[in-house]
C-alpha positions in Angstrom: 89.7 -128.8 175.5 86.0 -129.1 176.1 83.1 -127.5 174.2 82.5 -124.7 176.7 86.1 -123.6 176.7 86.2 -123.5 172.9 83.0 -121.5 172.9 84.3 -119.0 175.5 87.6 -118.5 173.5 85.6 -117.9 170.3 83.4 -115.2 172.0 86.4 -113.5 173.5 88.3 -113.4 170.2 85.3 -112.0 168.3 84.5 -109.4 171.0 87.9 -107.8 170.4 87.2 -107.2 166.7 85.7 -103.8 165.7 82.1 -103.9 164.8 81.3 -103.8 161.1 78.0 -103.0 159.4 77.1 -105.4 156.7 74.6 -103.2 154.9 75.3 -99.8 153.4 73.5 -96.9 155.0 70.8 -95.3 152.8 72.0 -92.4 150.7 71.0 -89.0 151.8 71.0 -87.6 148.3 69.6 -89.3 145.2 66.4 -91.1 144.2 64.2 -93.6 146.0 60.9 -95.2 145.0 59.2 -98.3 143.8 59.0 -100.0 140.4 55.6 -101.5 139.9 53.8 -103.3 137.1 50.2 -103.5 136.0 48.8 -105.8 133.3 45.5 -106.5 131.6 42.2 -104.6 131.5 42.5 -101.4 133.7 39.2 -100.0 132.5 36.9 -99.0 135.4 33.7 -101.1 135.6 30.8 -101.0 138.0 31.5 -103.4 140.9 35.0 -104.3 139.6 37.9 -103.9 141.9 41.2 -103.3 140.1 44.3 -105.1 141.7 47.0 -102.8 143.0 50.2 -102.5 140.9 52.7 -105.2 141.9 56.3 -104.4 142.8 58.8 -106.1 140.5 62.5 -106.9 140.7 64.2 -105.3 137.7 67.0 -102.9 136.7 66.4 -99.1 136.6 68.6 -97.2 134.1 69.3 -93.6 135.0 70.4 -91.4 132.2 71.2 -87.7 132.0 67.9 -85.9 131.3 66.8 -87.3 128.0 64.4 -85.6 125.5 62.2 -87.5 123.0 64.4 -86.1 120.3 67.4 -88.1 121.7 65.9 -91.5 121.3 65.0 -94.0 118.5 61.4 -94.8 119.3 59.4 -97.9 118.3 56.5 -96.3 116.4 54.5 -94.4 118.9 55.1 -96.8 121.8 57.0 -95.9 124.9 59.8 -98.3 123.8 63.2 -97.1 122.8 65.9 -98.9 120.8 68.7 -96.3 121.4 69.2 -93.5 123.8 71.6 -90.7 122.8 72.3 -89.5 126.4 74.9 -90.6 128.9 74.0 -93.5 131.1 74.8 -92.3 134.6 74.0 -95.3 136.8 71.9 -98.5 137.1 70.2 -99.8 140.2 68.4 -103.1 141.0 65.0 -103.0 142.7 64.3 -105.6 145.4 61.5 -108.2 145.3 58.9 -105.5 146.4 60.1 -103.1 143.7 61.9 -100.8 146.2 65.1 -99.0 145.0 67.3 -96.3 146.4 70.3 -94.9 144.6 72.8 -92.1 145.5 73.3 -89.5 142.8 74.8 -86.0 142.5 72.5 -83.1 142.1 71.2 -82.8 138.6 68.4 -83.7 136.1 67.9 -87.3 135.2 65.6 -89.6 133.1 64.5 -93.0 134.3 64.1 -96.1 132.1 63.7 -99.9 132.6 63.8 -102.6 130.0 60.9 -104.6 128.5 61.8 -107.2 125.9 65.4 -105.9 125.6 64.1 -102.3 124.8 64.2 -99.3 127.1 60.8 -98.4 128.5 59.4 -95.1 130.0 56.0 -93.5 129.5 56.1 -90.3 131.5 57.0 -87.0 129.9 57.1 -83.3 130.9 55.9 -80.3 128.9 59.2 -80.2 127.0 59.1 -83.9 126.0 61.8 -84.9 128.5 61.3 -88.6 129.3 60.5 -89.6 132.9 62.4 -86.6 134.3 63.6 -86.5 137.9 65.5 -83.7 139.6 67.9 -84.5 142.4 68.7 -81.6 144.8 71.6 -81.2 147.1 71.1 -83.2 150.4 67.7 -84.5 149.4 66.3 -87.9 148.5 63.8 -87.5 145.7 60.8 -89.8 145.6 60.2 -91.2 142.1 58.0 -94.1 141.4 58.0 -96.0 138.1 55.0 -97.8 136.6 55.5 -100.4 133.9 52.2 -100.6 132.2 53.1 -101.7 128.6 50.8 -104.7 128.9 47.8 -102.8 130.4 44.8 -101.6 128.6 43.1 -98.3 129.7 
């Protein structure tokens, strides 16, 4: 059997197989966004141009909406040893920091980890930590900034 016959038989065999998609389609309900990091001096100065936040590959931890009263905090820092809320899901961001995760409608809090401790530094007026609301059939945009090593 020559090379061309073998190639033709291979093409014919695979053309009979149903097409399969190797990547999952994007969810139509949940959270999408970027996890970015800034470090160093972020103080505005005349003539100084601050670098843009850099996307990072990391894990995003999605908890039921979590209040400041439900965490063990490291002094007044945005670092938490223990979170007394249910962990709903985790998702990995890609090299650019992009993430997308499917979730049922509800209220959630977002965290990542810094030095083995949970980190989040956004709060609402009720002291809920990095709150995000997912609505039915909607993809909520929620960016996350890791700035624990930045000075403002």
